[in-house]
C-alpha positions in Angstrom: -15.2 -5.3 -18.4 -16.2 -3.7 -15.1 -18.1 -6.8 -14.1 -15.0 -8.9 -15.0 -12.8 -6.6 -12.9 -15.3 -6.5 -9.9 -15.4 -10.3 -9.8 -11.7 -10.9 -10.5 -10.0 -12.6 -7.5 -7.1 -10.3 -6.6 -4.7 -9.2 -3.9 -3.7 -5.7 -2.9 0.0 -5.2 -1.9 0.3 -1.4 -1.5 -2.3 0.1 0.8 -1.7 2.6 3.7 -4.4 2.0 6.3 -4.3 5.7 7.3 -4.8 6.5 3.7 -8.1 4.6 3.6 -9.6 7.1 6.1 -12.9 8.1 4.6 -14.2 11.6 5.5 -17.4 10.3 7.2 -15.4 8.0 9.5 -12.9 10.7 10.3 -15.7 13.1 11.3 -17.4 10.4 13.4 -14.2 9.4 15.2 -13.2 13.1 15.8 -16.6 13.7 17.4 -16.4 10.4 19.4 -13.0 11.5 20.8 -14.0 15.1 21.2 -11.1 16.2 19.0 -11.4 19.5 17.1 -10.5 19.4 13.5 -10.6 22.4 11.1 -13.6 21.1 9.2 -17.3 21.7 10.2 -18.7 18.9 8.1 -17.9 15.8 6.1 -18.3 17.9 2.9 -15.5 20.2 4.1 -13.2 17.3 4.6 -14.0 15.9 1.2 -13.2 19.3 -0.3 -9.8 19.3 1.5 -8.9 15.9 -0.1 -7.5 17.8 -3.1 -3.9 18.5 -3.6 -1.2 19.1 -6.2 1.9 17.2 -4.8 3.0 14.6 -2.3 3.7 17.1 0.5 0.3 18.7 0.2 -1.2 15.2 0.5 1.0 14.3 3.5 0.0 17.4 5.4 -3.7 16.5 5.4 -2.9 12.8 5.8 -1.2 13.4 9.1 -3.9 15.9 10.2 -6.5 13.2 9.6 -4.5 10.6 11.5 -4.5 12.9 14.5 -8.0 11.8 15.5 -7.0 8.2 15.9 -6.4 7.8 19.7 -7.9 4.6 20.9 -7.7 0.9 20.0 -11.4 1.2 18.8 -10.4 3.9 16.3 -7.7 1.8 14.7 -10.1 -1.2 14.7 -12.9 0.8 13.0 -10.5 2.3 10.4 -9.0 -1.1 9.5 -12.3 -3.0 9.5 -13.9 -0.4 7.2 -11.1 -1.0 4.6 -11.4 -4.8 4.9 -15.1 -4.6 4.4 -14.3 -2.7 1.1 -12.0 -5.6 0.2 -14.8 -8.1 0.6 -17.0 -6.0 -1.6 -14.3 -5.8 -4.3 -13.3 -9.5 -4.2 -9.9 -8.5 -2.8 -9.1 -11.9 -1.4 -5.8 -10.9 0.3 -4.3 -7.6 1.3 -1.0 -6.4 2.8 -1.7 -3.4 4.9 1.0 -0.8 5.6 0.7 1.2 8.8 2.8 4.1 10.2 3.4 3.7 13.9 5.5 6.9 14.2 2.5 8.9 13.0 0.8 7.9 16.2 3.5 7.3 18.7 4.8 10.8 18.1 1.4 12.0 19.4 1.6 9.9 22.5 -0.5 7.0 21.3 1.2 3.7 22.3 2.5 1.2 19.7 0.4 -1.4 21.5 -2.8 0.6 21.0 -2.1 0.9 17.2 -1.2 -2.7 16.6 -3.8 -4.2 18.8 -6.7 -2.3 17.1 -5.4 -3.1 13.6 -4.6 -6.8 14.2 -8.0 -7.4 15.9 -9.8 -6.1 12.8 -7.6 -8.3 10.6 -8.5 -11.4 12.7 -12.2 -10.6 12.6 -12.1 -10.0 8.8 -10.6 -13.3 8.2 -13.4 -15.0 10.1 -16.3 -12.9 9.1 -15.4 -11.5 5.7 -13.1 -14.3 4.4 -10.4 -11.7 3.6 -6.8 -12.4 4.7 -4.4 -9.7 5.6 -0.7 -9.3 6.6 0.8 -6.1 8.2 3.7 -4.1 7.0 5.2 -1.7 9.5 6.4 1.4 7.7 9.2 3.7 8.8 8.8 7.4 8.0 11.7 8.4 5.9 11.5 12.1 6.8 12.4 11.2 10.4 15.8 9.9 11.5 17.1 6.4 11.4 17.4 6.7 15.2 13.6 7.2 15.4 13.1 4.2 13.1 15.2 2.1 15.5 12.9 3.1 18.4 9.9 1.9 16.4 11.7 -1.4 15.6 12.3 -1.9 19.3 8.6 -1.1 20.2 7.5 -3.6 17.6 9.4 -6.6 18.9 6.9 -7.7 21.5 4.3 -7.9 18.7 6.4 -9.6 16.0 3.9 -12.3 15.5 1.4 -9.7 14.2 3.8 -8.0 11.7 5.2 -9.6 8.5 7.4 -6.9 7.0 8.9 -3.5 7.2 8.5 -0.7 4.7 9.6 2.9 4.1 7.3 5.7 3.1 6.6 9.5 3.4 8.7 12.2 1.6 11.1 10.5 -0.7 13.2 13.3 -2.1 16.1 14.1 0.1 15.6 10.9 2.2 17.4 8.2 0.2 17.2 4.5 1.2 20.8 4.6 2.3 19.7 6.7 5.3 18.1 3.5 6.7 20.6 0.8 5.9 21.3 -0.1 9.5 17.7 -0.2 10.7 16.8 -2.4 7.7 19.6 -4.8 8.5 18.4 -5.0 12.1 14.8 -5.4 10.9 15.8 -8.3 8.7 17.7 -9.9 11.5 14.5 -9.6 13.7 12.7 -11.6 11.1 10.9 -8.9 9.1 10.7 -9.0 5.3 12.0 -5.8 3.7 10.0 -3.7 1.2 10.3 0.1 0.5 8.8 2.9 -1.5 11.3 3.9 -4.2 11.2 5.7 -7.5 7.9 7.6 -7.0 9.3 11.1 -6.6 12.9 10.1 -6.5 14.9 9.1 -9.5 16.2 5.6 -10.4 19.1 6.0 -8.0 16.6 5.6 -5.1 15.6 2.2 -6.5 19.2 1.1 -6.8 19.6 2.2 -3.1 16.6 0.3 -2.0 17.5 -3.0 -3.8 21.2 -2.9 -3.0 21.3 -1.1 0.3 18.0 -2.2 1.9 17.9 -5.6 0.3 14.2 -5.2 -0.4 12.0 -8.0 -1.8 9.4 -5.7 -3.4 9.5 -2.2 -4.8 6.6 0.1 -3.9 5.8 2.4 -6.9 9.1 2.1 -9.0 7.8 4.3 -11.8 11.3 5.8 -12.4 12.9 2.5 -12.9 12.3 3.2 -16.6 15.0 5.9 -16.5 17.7 3.2 -16.4 17.6 0.2 -18.7 20.3 -1.5 -16.6 18.1 -1.2 -13.6 15.1 -2.6 -15.4 17.2 -5.7 -16.3 18.4 -6.0 -12.7 14.9 -5.9 -11.3 13.8 -8.6 -13.8 16.9 -10.7 -13.0 16.2 -10.5 -9.3 12.5 -11.2 -9.8 11.4 -8.2 -7.8 7.8 -7.0 -8.3 6.6 -3.4 -8.5 3.5 -2.3 -6.6 2.2 0.3 -9.0 -0.6 2.8 -8.0 -2.2 4.4 -11.0 -4.7 6.8 -9.4 -2.2 7.8 -6.8 0.3 8.7 -9.6 -2.2 11.0 -11.3 -3.4 12.6 -8.1 0.1 13.5 -7.0 1.2 14.6 -10.5 3.7 11.8 -10.9 1.9 11.1 -14.2 0.0 13.8 -16.0 -2.6 11.5 -17.5 -3.5 7.8 -17.1 -3.1 7.5 -20.9 0.6 8.3 -20.4 1.0 5.9 -17.4 4.1 3.6 -17.8 2.3 0.4 -16.6 1.9 -1.2 -20.0 5.4 -0.3 -21.0 6.6 -1.9 -17.7 4.7 -5.1 -18.6 6.0 -5.2 -22.1 9.6 -4.9 -20.8 9.0 -8.0 -18.7 8.7 -6.3 -15.3 6.4 -8.0 -12.8 3.8 -5.4 -12.1 0.8 -5.3 -9.7 -2.0 -2.7 -9.4 -2.8 -1.1 -6.0 -4.7 1.8 -4.6 -2.1 3.3 -2.2 -4.3 5.8 -0.2 -7.8 5.3 -1.8 -9.8 7.7 0.4 -7.5 10.5 -0.8 -6.8 9.5 -4.4 -10.3 8.9 -5.7 -10.6 5.2 -5.8 -10.2 1.7 -4.3 -8.6 -1.2 -6.1 -11.3 -2.0 -8.6 -11.4 1.7 -9.8 -7.6 1.6 -10.3 -8.1 -1.6 -12.4 -11.0 -0.2 -14.4 -9.5 3.3 -15.0 -6.1 2.0 -16.1 -7.8 -0.7 -18.3 -9.7 2.0 -20.1 -6.7 4.4 -20.4 -4.3 1.8 -21.7 -6.8 -0.5 -23.4 -5.7 -3.5 -21.4 -7.1 -6.9 -22.3 -8.7 -9.4 -19.9 -5.5 -11.5 -20.3 -3.5 -8.4 -19.1 -5.8 -8.0 -16.1 -5.5 -11.7 -15.2 -1.7 -11.4 -15.4 -1.7 -8.4 -13.0 -4.0 -10.3 -10.6 -1.7 -13.3 -10.9 1.3 -11.2 -9.9 -0.6 -9.8 -6.9 -0.8 -13.3 -5.4 2.5 -14.5 -6.7 4.4 -11.6 -5.2 2.5 -11.4 -2.0 4.1 -12.3 1.4 1.9 -15.4 1.8 3.4 -18.8 2.2 3.5 -21.2 -0.8 0.5 -23.1 0.2 -1.6 -20.0 0.7 -0.5 -18.6 -2.7 -1.4 -21.9 -4.4 -4.9 -21.7 -3.0 -5.5 -18.2 -4.3 -3.8 -18.8 -7.6 -6.1 -21.9 -8.1 -9.1 -19.6 -7.5 -7.8 -17.1 -10.1 -7.0 -19.9 -12.6 -10.6 -21.2 -12.2 -11.8 -17.7 -12.9 -9.6 -17.5 -16.0 -10.9 -20.8 -17.3 -14.5 -19.7 -16.8 -14.3 -16.2 -18.2 -11.6 -16.0 -20.9 -13.7 -17.9 -23.4 -16.7 -15.5 -22.9 
């Protein structure tokens, strides 16, 4: 089954580039930029990548991001993740990045987007991996700050496909960002948002009704409300579920109790993703393999999850068809074995 998963053509729709920051690369960039971090070795950083809740994770996440200063740093971070995609047969990925994490430190928006987008361009040519970028607003900051980020992004619109909403969910409901989402949509960005990870089902209602999102990031707590489940199905909105993230942050106590299979059985369109893989113990293939074992998913289930990953991507119809054809060929070849 692991070989089947490793070779399965798939897309990743929920990945924070800052959350793919491996300890060795963090240590290397910190030394390169002569930035002092509170860790004397790669091993100490690895030991720190352990936490009990979302806020503990976010604290070290932002601390790690503080060593990213130059265009080269953002390039190296992004290209390292895209290399991993090539190794795992992730044919397409949609990368979330947090400009405010960096602009608040005096790093220009241009530095961030240029480094990331150059890595995306090189990966398409050298690794045959396609990628789109999702600019995420930090929900613990104000809508006014999000508007500043939107304005900063406009000269680089051609490099950004969508806007998202991440960081601390509780106490920062989607409704807080209705105006900036409306302006973002008017600017041409596709809206997605984290909802229903820590927050209850009302956060998902707020995201789909208030922010008009086209995809729900996480969405675990949709199952609290049967009417909401029906609404998500009727609107044909996919969920970008992140199994290992959910256990690492105690959203789910054990993968065997993860709601993914129940979501599938109810008719929800689910995808599997790694979220912040350097911190949560596994990239996309490990998320697939661990949840497969925990829930006894079949090859047909896994094909369906991969199918959703392409179908609900932000690619155009022609690009989707190409990848779905590749997946269908894989299905034809392997489902009889």
